[in-house]
C-alpha positions, 0 to 999 in steps of 0.5 A, spaced: 916 085 188 912 090 184 905 087 185 907 087 193 908 094 192 902 096 189 898 091 193 901 095 199 899 102 196 892 099 195 891 097 202 893 104 205 888 107 200 883 102 201 883 104 209 882 111 207 876 109 202 873 104 208 873 110 213 870 116 209 867 113 202 872 117 198 880 118 197 881 111 194 884 114 188 886 120 191 891 116 195 892 110 191 894 113 184 900 118 186 902 112 191 902 107 185 905 112 180 912 112 184 913 105 181 909 105 175 907 110 170 901 115 172 897 112 166 898 105 168 896 107 176 890 110 173 888 104 169 889 100 175 885 104 180 879 104 175 879 097 174 879 096 182 874 100 183 869 097 178 871 090 181 869 092 188 863 097 186 859 091 185 859 089 192 858 096 194 852 097 190 849 091 193 851 092 200 849 099 201 843 100 196 839 102 202 843 108 204 845 111 197 841 118 194 839 115 188 836 122 185 843 125 186 847 119 183 842 119 177 844 127 176 851 126 177 852 120 173 849 124 167 854 129 168 860 125 169 858 121 162 859 128 159 866 129 162 869 123 162 871 123 155 874 130 156 879 127 162 881 121 158 883 125 152 887 129 157 890 123 160 893 121 153 896 128 151 900 129 158 907 126 159 908 122 166 911 128 170 906 133 167 901 128 170 904 127 177 903 135 177 896 134 175 895 129 180 898 133 186 894 139 184 887 135 184 889 132 191 890 139 193 883 141 190 880 136 194 884 138 201 881 145 200 874 143 199 875 139 205 878 145 209 874 150 207 867 146 208 865 148 201 857 148 200 854 147 194 846 148 194 841 142 192 838 142 186 839 139 179 844 144 176 849 143 182 848 136 181 850 135 174 855 140 174 859 136 180 858 130 176 861 133 170 867 136 173 868 129 177 867 125 170 873 130 167 877 128 173 875 121 173 878 120 166 884 124 167 886 121 173 881 116 176 880 121 181 872 124 181 872 125 188 873 133 189 867 135 186 863 129 188 865 130 196 864 138 195 857 136 193 855 131 198 858 134 204 854 140 202 848 137 204 844 136 210 845 128 210 848 123 215 855 121 214 853 114 213 849 116 207 854 121 204 859 115 205 855 110 201 853 115 196 860 117 194 862 109 194 857 107 189 858 114 185 865 112 184 864 105 182 859 108 176 864 113 174 869 108 173 865 104 169 864 110 165 872 110 164 873 103 162 871 104 154 875 110 153 881 107 157 880 101 152 880 105 146 886 109 148 890 103 149 891 103 157 888 096 159 893 091 157 894 084 161 899 086 165 895 092 168 889 087 169 894 082 173 896 087 177 889 090 179 887 082 180 893 081 185 891 088 189 884 086 189 884 082 196 888 088 199 883 093 197 877 088 200 882 088 206 883 095 207 876 097 206 874 092 211 879 095 216 877 102 214 869 101 215 871 098 222 874 105 224 868 109 221 864 105 226 868 107 231 869 115 229 862 116 228 859 122 224 865 127 224 872 124 226 874 121 219 875 128 217 882 129 220 884 122 218 882 124 211 886 131 211 892 128 214 893 122 209 891 127 203 896 132 205 902 127 205 900 124 198 899 131 195 906 133 198 910 127 195 907 127 189 908 134 187 915 134 189 916 128 185 913 131 179 916 138 180 923 135 180 923 133 173 922 140 171 928 143 175 
């Protein structure tokens, strides 16, 4: 029963991932946190992104922005341990509030069409913030999305670069999660069980991306992220009332 619910949440989030190149953890972690602790949901999401990332790296290597990814990865390497420390210090309900806040940040970045100037500083800075978000909640998305959407490149290149970047940040988070005791047998089995759902959802989202083209995916992403932020925030807030 638990594995089925996790797989359903992963499939729905993977459709968003395949459609936009981002949003998997933003949708999957809050959804999974309804049936498992937020910390375990984070660990499952990171394991899944590591598993699928190897395939993305091979299939999308011609589309990725290698220079931007290198600079952002350097920043993320510094920020990830900070996020992991925060993950070990917060209660589950506080984590839900943090998750909701991060999703809202992502929404605001999309709605405001935040633009960051090209260059080494913004890339490293976006990577640093992404690393903090990744270690805390498996959600490196908002800063990375703001950076890539602010550059005049085709949607296909943005999508590919984001998917590979999230793979790299997930790899960086694994050692810290292991040292923090967040990786155990049950977590690994839940991730493996949900992996087919991740592949199926990513494929379905990719087909939708081809149909929608350059701009149509934005509306779908905003709608799902808004629902995720609302549901997760209300559950976390209820514990403090």
